[in-house]
PADREN-591486 format. One record per residue (C-alpha): residue number from 1; residue in three letters; chain; y, x, z. Coordinates in Angstrom, 1 decimal. Layout:
BEGIN
<node k="NUM" r="ALA" c="A" yy="Y" xx="X" zz="Z"/>
...
REM end
This chain:
BEGIN
<node k="1" r="UNK" c="A" yy="-0.1" xx="0.1" zz="0.0"/>
<node k="2" r="UNK" c="A" yy="3.3" xx="1.4" zz="-1.0"/>
<node k="3" r="UNK" c="A" yy="6.7" xx="1.1" zz="0.9"/>
<node k="4" r="UNK" c="A" yy="8.0" xx="-1.9" zz="-1.4"/>
<node k="5" r="UNK" c="A" yy="4.8" xx="-3.9" zz="-1.1"/>
<node k="6" r="UNK" c="A" yy="5.0" xx="-3.5" zz="2.7"/>
<node k="7" r="UNK" c="A" yy="8.6" xx="-4.4" zz="2.8"/>
<node k="8" r="UNK" c="A" yy="7.8" xx="-7.5" zz="0.9"/>
<node k="9" r="UNK" c="A" yy="5.0" xx="-8.6" zz="3.0"/>
<node k="10" r="UNK" c="A" yy="7.1" xx="-8.0" zz="6.2"/>
<node k="11" r="UNK" c="A" yy="10.0" xx="-9.7" zz="4.7"/>
<node k="12" r="UNK" c="A" yy="7.8" xx="-12.7" zz="3.7"/>
<node k="13" r="UNK" c="A" yy="6.4" xx="-13.1" zz="7.1"/>
<node k="14" r="UNK" c="A" yy="9.7" xx="-13.0" zz="8.5"/>
<node k="15" r="UNK" c="A" yy="10.9" xx="-15.8" zz="6.2"/>
<node k="16" r="UNK" c="A" yy="7.7" xx="-18.0" zz="6.8"/>
<node k="17" r="UNK" c="A" yy="6.4" xx="-17.6" zz="3.6"/>
<node k="18" r="UNK" c="A" yy="3.2" xx="-15.6" zz="4.7"/>
<node k="19" r="UNK" c="A" yy="1.8" xx="-16.9" zz="8.1"/>
<node k="20" r="UNK" c="A" yy="0.4" xx="-14.2" zz="10.7"/>
<node k="21" r="UNK" c="A" yy="-3.2" xx="-14.6" zz="9.6"/>
<node k="22" r="UNK" c="A" yy="-2.3" xx="-14.0" zz="6.0"/>
<node k="23" r="UNK" c="A" yy="-0.3" xx="-10.9" zz="7.0"/>
<node k="24" r="UNK" c="A" yy="-3.2" xx="-9.7" zz="9.0"/>
<node k="25" r="UNK" c="A" yy="-5.6" xx="-10.1" zz="6.4"/>
<node k="26" r="UNK" c="A" yy="-3.4" xx="-7.9" zz="4.0"/>
<node k="27" r="UNK" c="A" yy="-2.9" xx="-5.2" zz="6.4"/>
<node k="28" r="UNK" c="A" yy="-6.6" xx="-5.2" zz="7.7"/>
<node k="29" r="UNK" c="A" yy="-7.4" xx="-2.3" zz="5.5"/>
<node k="30" r="UNK" c="A" yy="-4.7" xx="0.0" zz="6.3"/>
<node k="31" r="UNK" c="A" yy="-5.0" xx="2.9" zz="6.7"/>
<node k="32" r="UNK" c="A" yy="-8.4" xx="3.0" zz="4.7"/>
<node k="33" r="UNK" c="A" yy="-11.0" xx="0.7" zz="3.5"/>
<node k="34" r="UNK" c="A" yy="-14.9" xx="1.7" zz="3.3"/>
<node k="35" r="UNK" c="A" yy="-16.7" xx="1.0" zz="0.1"/>
<node k="36" r="UNK" c="A" yy="-19.8" xx="3.0" zz="1.2"/>
<node k="37" r="UNK" c="A" yy="-19.7" xx="5.6" zz="-1.3"/>
<node k="38" r="UNK" c="A" yy="-15.8" xx="6.1" zz="-0.9"/>
<node k="39" r="UNK" c="A" yy="-13.1" xx="5.8" zz="1.9"/>
<node k="40" r="UNK" c="A" yy="-10.0" xx="4.4" zz="0.2"/>
<node k="41" r="UNK" c="A" yy="-6.9" xx="5.9" zz="1.4"/>
<node k="42" r="UNK" c="A" yy="-4.5" xx="2.8" zz="1.4"/>
<node k="43" r="UNK" c="A" yy="-2.0" xx="4.6" zz="3.4"/>
<node k="44" r="UNK" c="A" yy="-1.4" xx="7.7" zz="1.3"/>
<node k="45" r="UNK" c="A" yy="1.7" xx="6.3" zz="-0.6"/>
<node k="46" r="UNK" c="A" yy="3.5" xx="5.7" zz="2.5"/>
<node k="47" r="UNK" c="A" yy="2.8" xx="9.2" zz="3.7"/>
<node k="48" r="UNK" c="A" yy="3.0" xx="11.2" zz="0.4"/>
<node k="49" r="UNK" c="A" yy="5.1" xx="9.1" zz="-1.9"/>
<node k="50" r="UNK" c="A" yy="2.1" xx="8.0" zz="-4.3"/>
<node k="51" r="UNK" c="A" yy="-1.0" xx="6.4" zz="-4.0"/>
<node k="52" r="UNK" c="A" yy="-4.4" xx="8.1" zz="-3.7"/>
<node k="53" r="UNK" c="A" yy="-5.2" xx="9.6" zz="-7.1"/>
<node k="54" r="UNK" c="A" yy="-9.1" xx="9.4" zz="-8.2"/>
<node k="55" r="UNK" c="A" yy="-10.8" xx="12.5" zz="-9.5"/>
<node k="56" r="UNK" c="A" yy="-13.1" xx="10.8" zz="-11.9"/>
<node k="57" r="UNK" c="A" yy="-15.5" xx="13.8" zz="-12.6"/>
<node k="58" r="UNK" c="A" yy="-18.8" xx="13.6" zz="-10.9"/>
<node k="59" r="UNK" c="A" yy="-18.4" xx="9.8" zz="-10.1"/>
<node k="60" r="UNK" c="A" yy="-20.0" xx="7.0" zz="-11.9"/>
<node k="61" r="UNK" c="A" yy="-18.0" xx="4.5" zz="-14.0"/>
<node k="62" r="UNK" c="A" yy="-18.8" xx="1.8" zz="-11.5"/>
<node k="63" r="UNK" c="A" yy="-17.8" xx="4.0" zz="-8.6"/>
<node k="64" r="UNK" c="A" yy="-14.4" xx="5.1" zz="-10.4"/>
<node k="65" r="UNK" c="A" yy="-13.7" xx="1.3" zz="-11.3"/>
<node k="66" r="UNK" c="A" yy="-14.7" xx="0.1" zz="-7.7"/>
<node k="67" r="UNK" c="A" yy="-12.2" xx="2.4" zz="-6.1"/>
<node k="68" r="UNK" c="A" yy="-9.5" xx="1.7" zz="-8.8"/>
<node k="69" r="UNK" c="A" yy="-9.7" xx="-2.1" zz="-8.0"/>
<node k="70" r="UNK" c="A" yy="-9.1" xx="-1.5" zz="-4.5"/>
<node k="71" r="UNK" c="A" yy="-6.3" xx="0.7" zz="-5.1"/>
<node k="72" r="UNK" c="A" yy="-4.4" xx="-1.4" zz="-7.4"/>
<node k="73" r="UNK" c="A" yy="-4.3" xx="-4.5" zz="-5.5"/>
<node k="74" r="UNK" c="A" yy="-2.1" xx="-2.6" zz="-3.0"/>
<node k="75" r="UNK" c="A" yy="-0.2" xx="-0.2" zz="-5.2"/>
<node k="76" r="UNK" c="A" yy="1.9" xx="-0.7" zz="-8.4"/>
<node k="77" r="UNK" c="A" yy="0.8" xx="2.5" zz="-10.0"/>
<node k="78" r="UNK" c="A" yy="-2.7" xx="4.2" zz="-10.5"/>
<node k="79" r="UNK" c="A" yy="-3.6" xx="7.6" zz="-11.8"/>
<node k="80" r="UNK" c="A" yy="-7.5" xx="8.8" zz="-12.6"/>
<node k="81" r="UNK" c="A" yy="-8.0" xx="12.5" zz="-13.7"/>
<node k="82" r="UNK" c="A" yy="-10.9" xx="14.0" zz="-15.7"/>
<node k="83" r="UNK" c="A" yy="-12.2" xx="10.4" zz="-16.4"/>
<node k="84" r="UNK" c="A" yy="-13.9" xx="9.1" zz="-19.8"/>
<node k="85" r="UNK" c="A" yy="-14.1" xx="6.1" zz="-21.8"/>
<node k="86" r="UNK" c="A" yy="-16.8" xx="4.6" zz="-20.1"/>
<node k="87" r="UNK" c="A" yy="-14.9" xx="4.4" zz="-16.8"/>
<node k="88" r="UNK" c="A" yy="-11.9" xx="3.0" zz="-18.8"/>
<node k="89" r="UNK" c="A" yy="-13.7" xx="0.2" zz="-20.1"/>
<node k="90" r="UNK" c="A" yy="-14.9" xx="-0.8" zz="-16.5"/>
<node k="91" r="UNK" c="A" yy="-11.2" xx="-0.9" zz="-15.3"/>
<node k="92" r="UNK" c="A" yy="-10.1" xx="-2.9" zz="-18.4"/>
<node k="93" r="UNK" c="A" yy="-12.2" xx="-5.6" zz="-17.0"/>
<node k="94" r="UNK" c="A" yy="-9.8" xx="-6.3" zz="-14.2"/>
<node k="95" r="UNK" c="A" yy="-6.7" xx="-4.4" zz="-15.6"/>
<node k="96" r="UNK" c="A" yy="-6.0" xx="-4.9" zz="-19.1"/>
<node k="97" r="UNK" c="A" yy="-2.7" xx="-2.9" zz="-18.8"/>
<node k="98" r="UNK" c="A" yy="-4.8" xx="0.5" zz="-18.2"/>
<node k="99" r="UNK" c="A" yy="-4.1" xx="3.2" zz="-20.6"/>
<node k="100" r="UNK" c="A" yy="-6.7" xx="5.9" zz="-21.5"/>
<node k="101" r="UNK" c="A" yy="-5.1" xx="9.4" zz="-22.4"/>
<node k="102" r="UNK" c="A" yy="-7.5" xx="11.1" zz="-24.8"/>
<node k="103" r="UNK" c="A" yy="-6.3" xx="14.5" zz="-24.8"/>
<node k="104" r="UNK" c="A" yy="-6.6" xx="15.3" zz="-20.9"/>
<node k="105" r="UNK" c="A" yy="-9.2" xx="12.5" zz="-19.9"/>
<node k="106" r="UNK" c="A" yy="-6.8" xx="10.4" zz="-17.5"/>
<node k="107" r="UNK" c="A" yy="-6.6" xx="6.9" zz="-17.0"/>
<node k="108" r="UNK" c="A" yy="-3.2" xx="5.2" zz="-15.8"/>
<node k="109" r="UNK" c="A" yy="-2.1" xx="1.8" zz="-14.8"/>
<node k="110" r="UNK" c="A" yy="1.6" xx="1.6" zz="-14.5"/>
<node k="111" r="UNK" c="A" yy="3.7" xx="-1.3" zz="-13.2"/>
<node k="112" r="UNK" c="A" yy="6.4" xx="0.2" zz="-11.4"/>
<node k="113" r="UNK" c="A" yy="8.9" xx="2.1" zz="-14.2"/>
<node k="114" r="UNK" c="A" yy="11.4" xx="3.1" zz="-11.5"/>
<node k="115" r="UNK" c="A" yy="12.9" xx="6.7" zz="-11.8"/>
<node k="116" r="UNK" c="A" yy="12.7" xx="8.7" zz="-8.7"/>
<node k="117" r="UNK" c="A" yy="13.3" xx="12.2" zz="-10.3"/>
<node k="118" r="UNK" c="A" yy="16.8" xx="13.7" zz="-10.0"/>
<node k="119" r="UNK" c="A" yy="16.3" xx="15.6" zz="-13.1"/>
<node k="120" r="UNK" c="A" yy="14.3" xx="16.7" zz="-16.1"/>
<node k="121" r="UNK" c="A" yy="10.8" xx="18.4" zz="-15.6"/>
<node k="122" r="UNK" c="A" yy="10.3" xx="20.9" zz="-18.3"/>
<node k="123" r="UNK" c="A" yy="6.5" xx="21.3" zz="-19.5"/>
<node k="124" r="UNK" c="A" yy="6.2" xx="24.5" zz="-21.4"/>
<node k="125" r="UNK" c="A" yy="3.0" xx="25.8" zz="-23.0"/>
<node k="126" r="UNK" c="A" yy="2.1" xx="29.5" zz="-24.5"/>
<node k="127" r="UNK" c="A" yy="-0.3" xx="27.8" zz="-26.9"/>
<node k="128" r="UNK" c="A" yy="-1.3" xx="24.8" zz="-28.7"/>
<node k="129" r="UNK" c="A" yy="-4.7" xx="25.1" zz="-27.2"/>
<node k="130" r="UNK" c="A" yy="-3.2" xx="24.6" zz="-23.8"/>
<node k="131" r="UNK" c="A" yy="-1.7" xx="21.1" zz="-24.6"/>
<node k="132" r="UNK" c="A" yy="-4.6" xx="19.2" zz="-23.0"/>
<node k="133" r="UNK" c="A" yy="-3.6" xx="20.8" zz="-19.6"/>
<node k="134" r="UNK" c="A" yy="0.2" xx="20.1" zz="-20.4"/>
<node k="135" r="UNK" c="A" yy="-0.7" xx="16.5" zz="-21.2"/>
<node k="136" r="UNK" c="A" yy="-2.3" xx="16.2" zz="-17.7"/>
<node k="137" r="UNK" c="A" yy="1.1" xx="17.5" zz="-16.4"/>
<node k="138" r="UNK" c="A" yy="3.1" xx="14.9" zz="-18.4"/>
<node k="139" r="UNK" c="A" yy="0.8" xx="11.9" zz="-17.4"/>
<node k="140" r="UNK" c="A" yy="1.2" xx="12.7" zz="-13.8"/>
<node k="141" r="UNK" c="A" yy="4.8" xx="13.4" zz="-13.8"/>
<node k="142" r="UNK" c="A" yy="5.8" xx="10.2" zz="-15.7"/>
<node k="143" r="UNK" c="A" yy="3.7" xx="8.0" zz="-13.7"/>
<node k="144" r="UNK" c="A" yy="5.5" xx="9.5" zz="-10.6"/>
<node k="145" r="UNK" c="A" yy="8.8" xx="8.3" zz="-12.0"/>
<node k="146" r="UNK" c="A" yy="10.1" xx="11.4" zz="-13.7"/>
<node k="147" r="UNK" c="A" yy="11.9" xx="12.2" zz="-16.9"/>
<node k="148" r="UNK" c="A" yy="10.0" xx="15.0" zz="-18.9"/>
<node k="149" r="UNK" c="A" yy="10.7" xx="17.4" zz="-21.6"/>
<node k="150" r="UNK" c="A" yy="7.9" xx="19.2" zz="-23.5"/>
<node k="151" r="UNK" c="A" yy="8.3" xx="22.7" zz="-25.3"/>
<node k="152" r="UNK" c="A" yy="4.9" xx="23.8" zz="-26.8"/>
<node k="153" r="UNK" c="A" yy="3.4" xx="27.0" zz="-28.5"/>
<node k="154" r="UNK" c="A" yy="6.2" xx="29.4" zz="-27.3"/>
<node k="155" r="UNK" c="A" yy="4.0" xx="32.3" zz="-26.2"/>
<node k="156" r="UNK" c="A" yy="4.9" xx="35.7" zz="-25.8"/>
<node k="157" r="UNK" c="A" yy="3.1" xx="36.9" zz="-29.1"/>
<node k="158" r="UNK" c="A" yy="6.1" xx="35.2" zz="-30.7"/>
<node k="159" r="UNK" c="A" yy="8.6" xx="35.8" zz="-27.8"/>
<node k="160" r="UNK" c="A" yy="11.8" xx="34.7" zz="-30.0"/>
<node k="161" r="UNK" c="A" yy="10.4" xx="31.1" zz="-29.9"/>
<node k="162" r="UNK" c="A" yy="10.9" xx="30.7" zz="-26.2"/>
<node k="163" r="UNK" c="A" yy="14.2" xx="32.7" zz="-26.4"/>
<node k="164" r="UNK" c="A" yy="15.5" xx="30.3" zz="-28.9"/>
<node k="165" r="UNK" c="A" yy="15.3" xx="27.4" zz="-26.4"/>
<node k="166" r="UNK" c="A" yy="17.0" xx="28.7" zz="-23.3"/>
<node k="167" r="UNK" c="A" yy="19.3" xx="25.5" zz="-23.5"/>
<node k="168" r="UNK" c="A" yy="16.0" xx="23.4" zz="-22.9"/>
<node k="169" r="UNK" c="A" yy="14.6" xx="25.9" zz="-20.2"/>
<node k="170" r="UNK" c="A" yy="18.1" xx="25.9" zz="-18.2"/>
<node k="171" r="UNK" c="A" yy="18.5" xx="22.0" zz="-18.2"/>
<node k="172" r="UNK" c="A" yy="15.3" xx="21.6" zz="-16.4"/>
<node k="173" r="UNK" c="A" yy="15.2" xx="21.0" zz="-12.6"/>
<node k="174" r="UNK" c="A" yy="11.8" xx="22.4" zz="-12.3"/>
<node k="175" r="UNK" c="A" yy="9.3" xx="23.9" zz="-15.0"/>
<node k="176" r="UNK" c="A" yy="5.6" xx="23.8" zz="-15.4"/>
<node k="177" r="UNK" c="A" yy="4.4" xx="26.7" zz="-17.5"/>
<node k="178" r="UNK" c="A" yy="0.9" xx="26.5" zz="-19.1"/>
<node k="179" r="UNK" c="A" yy="-0.8" xx="29.5" zz="-20.2"/>
<node k="180" r="UNK" c="A" yy="-4.2" xx="31.0" zz="-20.9"/>
<node k="181" r="UNK" c="A" yy="-5.2" xx="34.4" zz="-22.3"/>
<node k="182" r="UNK" c="A" yy="-3.3" xx="37.1" zz="-20.1"/>
<node k="183" r="UNK" c="A" yy="-1.0" xx="34.5" zz="-18.7"/>
<node k="184" r="UNK" c="A" yy="2.4" xx="36.3" zz="-19.1"/>
<node k="185" r="UNK" c="A" yy="4.7" xx="33.3" zz="-20.0"/>
<node k="186" r="UNK" c="A" yy="5.4" xx="31.9" zz="-16.7"/>
<node k="187" r="UNK" c="A" yy="7.0" xx="35.5" zz="-15.8"/>
<node k="188" r="UNK" c="A" yy="9.1" xx="35.4" zz="-18.9"/>
<node k="189" r="UNK" c="A" yy="10.2" xx="31.9" zz="-18.3"/>
<node k="190" r="UNK" c="A" yy="11.0" xx="32.6" zz="-14.4"/>
<node k="191" r="UNK" c="A" yy="13.2" xx="35.4" zz="-15.5"/>
<node k="192" r="UNK" c="A" yy="15.2" xx="33.0" zz="-17.7"/>
<node k="193" r="UNK" c="A" yy="16.0" xx="30.2" zz="-15.0"/>
<node k="194" r="UNK" c="A" yy="17.1" xx="29.6" zz="-11.6"/>
<node k="195" r="UNK" c="A" yy="14.8" xx="26.7" zz="-10.9"/>
<node k="196" r="UNK" c="A" yy="11.1" xx="26.7" zz="-9.5"/>
<node k="197" r="UNK" c="A" yy="8.4" xx="27.7" zz="-12.1"/>
<node k="198" r="UNK" c="A" yy="4.8" xx="26.3" zz="-11.5"/>
<node k="199" r="UNK" c="A" yy="2.4" xx="28.5" zz="-13.3"/>
<node k="200" r="UNK" c="A" yy="-0.8" xx="26.7" zz="-14.6"/>
<node k="201" r="UNK" c="A" yy="-3.6" xx="29.3" zz="-15.8"/>
<node k="202" r="UNK" c="A" yy="-5.9" xx="27.8" zz="-18.4"/>
<node k="203" r="UNK" c="A" yy="-9.4" xx="28.6" zz="-19.1"/>
<node k="204" r="UNK" c="A" yy="-8.5" xx="29.5" zz="-22.7"/>
<node k="205" r="UNK" c="A" yy="-9.3" xx="33.0" zz="-24.0"/>
<node k="206" r="UNK" c="A" yy="-11.9" xx="35.3" zz="-25.1"/>
<node k="207" r="UNK" c="A" yy="-14.7" xx="36.9" zz="-22.9"/>
<node k="208" r="UNK" c="A" yy="-12.4" xx="39.2" zz="-20.5"/>
<node k="209" r="UNK" c="A" yy="-10.3" xx="36.2" zz="-19.7"/>
<node k="210" r="UNK" c="A" yy="-13.2" xx="35.0" zz="-17.6"/>
<node k="211" r="UNK" c="A" yy="-12.4" xx="31.6" zz="-18.1"/>
<node k="212" r="UNK" c="A" yy="-8.8" xx="31.6" zz="-16.7"/>
<node k="213" r="UNK" c="A" yy="-9.3" xx="34.3" zz="-14.0"/>
<node k="214" r="UNK" c="A" yy="-7.3" xx="36.9" zz="-16.0"/>
<node k="215" r="UNK" c="A" yy="-4.4" xx="34.4" zz="-16.4"/>
<node k="216" r="UNK" c="A" yy="-4.7" xx="33.3" zz="-12.8"/>
<node k="217" r="UNK" c="A" yy="-4.4" xx="37.0" zz="-11.5"/>
<node k="218" r="UNK" c="A" yy="-1.5" xx="38.0" zz="-13.9"/>
<node k="219" r="UNK" c="A" yy="0.5" xx="34.8" zz="-12.7"/>
<node k="220" r="UNK" c="A" yy="-0.3" xx="35.5" zz="-8.9"/>
<node k="221" r="UNK" c="A" yy="1.1" xx="39.1" zz="-9.5"/>
<node k="222" r="UNK" c="A" yy="4.5" xx="37.9" zz="-11.3"/>
<node k="223" r="UNK" c="A" yy="7.5" xx="40.0" zz="-10.4"/>
<node k="224" r="UNK" c="A" yy="9.6" xx="36.6" zz="-10.9"/>
<node k="225" r="UNK" c="A" yy="10.4" xx="35.5" zz="-7.6"/>
<node k="226" r="UNK" c="A" yy="10.6" xx="31.9" zz="-8.6"/>
<node k="227" r="UNK" c="A" yy="7.2" xx="31.7" zz="-9.8"/>
<node k="228" r="UNK" c="A" yy="4.2" xx="29.9" zz="-7.8"/>
<node k="229" r="UNK" c="A" yy="0.7" xx="29.3" zz="-9.1"/>
<node k="230" r="UNK" c="A" yy="-1.8" xx="26.4" zz="-8.8"/>
<node k="231" r="UNK" c="A" yy="-5.5" xx="26.4" zz="-9.8"/>
<node k="232" r="UNK" c="A" yy="-7.1" xx="27.0" zz="-13.2"/>
<node k="233" r="UNK" c="A" yy="-6.5" xx="24.0" zz="-15.4"/>
<node k="234" r="UNK" c="A" yy="-4.9" xx="22.1" zz="-12.5"/>
<node k="235" r="UNK" c="A" yy="-2.2" xx="20.3" zz="-14.8"/>
<node k="236" r="UNK" c="A" yy="-2.4" xx="17.4" zz="-12.1"/>
<node k="237" r="UNK" c="A" yy="-1.5" xx="19.5" zz="-9.1"/>
<node k="238" r="UNK" c="A" yy="1.4" xx="21.1" zz="-10.9"/>
<node k="239" r="UNK" c="A" yy="2.7" xx="17.8" zz="-12.0"/>
<node k="240" r="UNK" c="A" yy="2.5" xx="16.2" zz="-8.6"/>
<node k="241" r="UNK" c="A" yy="4.2" xx="19.2" zz="-6.9"/>
<node k="242" r="UNK" c="A" yy="7.0" xx="19.3" zz="-9.7"/>
<node k="243" r="UNK" c="A" yy="7.4" xx="15.6" zz="-9.1"/>
<node k="244" r="UNK" c="A" yy="7.8" xx="16.1" zz="-5.5"/>
<node k="245" r="UNK" c="A" yy="10.5" xx="19.0" zz="-6.0"/>
<node k="246" r="UNK" c="A" yy="12.3" xx="16.8" zz="-8.5"/>
<node k="247" r="UNK" c="A" yy="12.8" xx="14.0" zz="-5.8"/>
<node k="248" r="UNK" c="A" yy="15.8" xx="13.5" zz="-3.4"/>
<node k="249" r="UNK" c="A" yy="14.2" xx="13.7" zz="0.0"/>
<node k="250" r="UNK" c="A" yy="14.8" xx="10.1" zz="0.8"/>
<node k="251" r="UNK" c="A" yy="12.5" xx="9.2" zz="-2.4"/>
<node k="252" r="UNK" c="A" yy="9.4" xx="11.3" zz="-1.1"/>
<node k="253" r="UNK" c="A" yy="8.2" xx="8.2" zz="0.9"/>
<node k="254" r="UNK" c="A" yy="8.2" xx="5.2" zz="-1.2"/>
REM end
C-alpha cells in the first residue's frame, strides 16, 4: 500500500464512506501477506518510496502472477524484472494494462504517471550490445516517476562520440553508465560531469572479460571520484538508486 492509497483510506473512514470493519480488512495484510511460497511486502512503498519489485527469474509463471495480483491491489504501479512471456500472459488475465518489455524481460503495470524526479536521469551505453541492460534502467526509472534521456553506443573506441554530447551529459542530474569489455566509459563520463555516475558493468565481451568481472573491477578502480558501481548486469539496481537520487527528500516516501 502506497502513501496515497493509505491517505485515501483514512480520509474515507473519517468521512464515513468506509466503516471500521472495511478499513480493518484493507489494513489486515499490512505490513505483509503470506502466500505460502512468498511473503508479500505491502509496507515497502511506505518505507522506500516504491512497492516491492518482483524478481521473476526462478519463479513459476503462476508464482509471479500470484505475487503481482496481491501487490497491484494495494499499489498503483508494479515492476517485475527478469521475467518472460508466460508470466506476462498470466498477469494479463487480471491486468490488461500490463506491458511486456521484450529487450530486458521486464513487465510493468503503470497507473500512476506522476513525476517525482527533480531532473533528468541520463542513461549512457558504451555499445549497442549493452542496450538490454540500459532498457532495464529506463523501465525502472520511468515507472518510478522520472524523466530519462538516452545516449547509446558512445564507447571509448570512438571517444569523439561521447565528447560531442557534453550538453546532454551536463544536463543530467544523475547518470547511469553501462559498459562491458574493459568498462572504461564510466570513468570518462565521470570526469566530464559534476553529478553522480552509477556504473553498470555488463557481461558483454570476449573470454578475458570473464562475463563482466573485468568491467566490474575496472569500474571499482575508477579514479573519477563521482563514480559508484552496482553488480554485473544490474540495470534495475542502478535505475532504482538513480531514481532516489533524483527525488526531493520529501518525495522519497510516497
